[in-house]
N, C-alpha and C positions, 0 to 999 in steps of 0.2 A: 782799957783799949779795945772793950768791946764795944766803948758805945762810939770809937772811932770808927770799927769796922762797920758798923750799923749805919752811920750815916754817909760814909764814904758807898755804901750799898743803896739806899737810898738818893744819893747824888746822880748815882749811875744809872738806876733806876728811872728817874724823870728825865733824864738825859735820853734815855733810849725811848721813854713815850714819847717827847717833844719829836725825835726825826721821825716817829713812826705818825705824827699827829701832822706835821707839817709836811708828809708823803717826800718828795724825790727834788730836791733843792742841788740845782747845778751852777758852780761855781765858774764863769765864764771871764776874760779878759773883756775889759769895757770895751775895746775895738768890737770883737763878736757880740755883745751886748747889743751895740750900735747896729750890727747889722741884721739880730733876730728884729729888732723893733721896726727892721723898714720892711718887714714881712706880714706881721701883722696888722689886719684890718679894723678891728675894734678896739684900741691901742690904752692899755691901762699900765701905771707905772706906780710903784710906793718907791718912795723917796726920803732918806732920812740924810743928817749928816752927822757924825759921831766921829771921835779918836780921842784919846788920851792925852796924846803927845803932840800929834799933828789932825788938822780936820781932816776928815775923808768923807766922801759923797757915796750914800750903800742906795742900790737902785734893785728893785724887785720886779720882774715880770710873767706873766704866765703863758707859755706856749705847747700849745701840742700837746697838754696833760704834764709839761713839766715844768717847774721854778726855776724862772734863770737869776742869779745873782751874780753884781758885782758890786767894787768898789773904785773910786775914782781919787787922785788928788786936785783934781779939777772938775766942776760940774760938767755933765756931758751936753750935749745938743741934742736938744729931745726936739723930734718930729711937731710940729704946727697942732695937728689934731690930735696930741696924746692927752689922754684926762690922767690927771697927776695929780694923786693924794699924796700929801705930804705926811708923813709918820714921824713920832717920836724919837722912837729908834727902831732899829733893825735888826733882830736877834738869830742868826743860821746856828745850827746846833753844829757841833764838828764832831 
């Protein structure tokens, strides 16, 4: 039982560290994410596909010191000037 509690405490500490390392991540709806993209001059977006039961498209971008994240069932229409980085996976601490 003590080993289970130790493992749970270690997992909680690892999650807390990941949240501190990632900074503030703001989850927004896909439409709001697209609105934010239109406000950014030098546009950089990280995207990945994932999902266990259905494919989802995950997106990250930074705006005014915050990281904005969204996921969508279908790919977003990104502006043509976007610098796109395709990641194998995007993990957001919950």
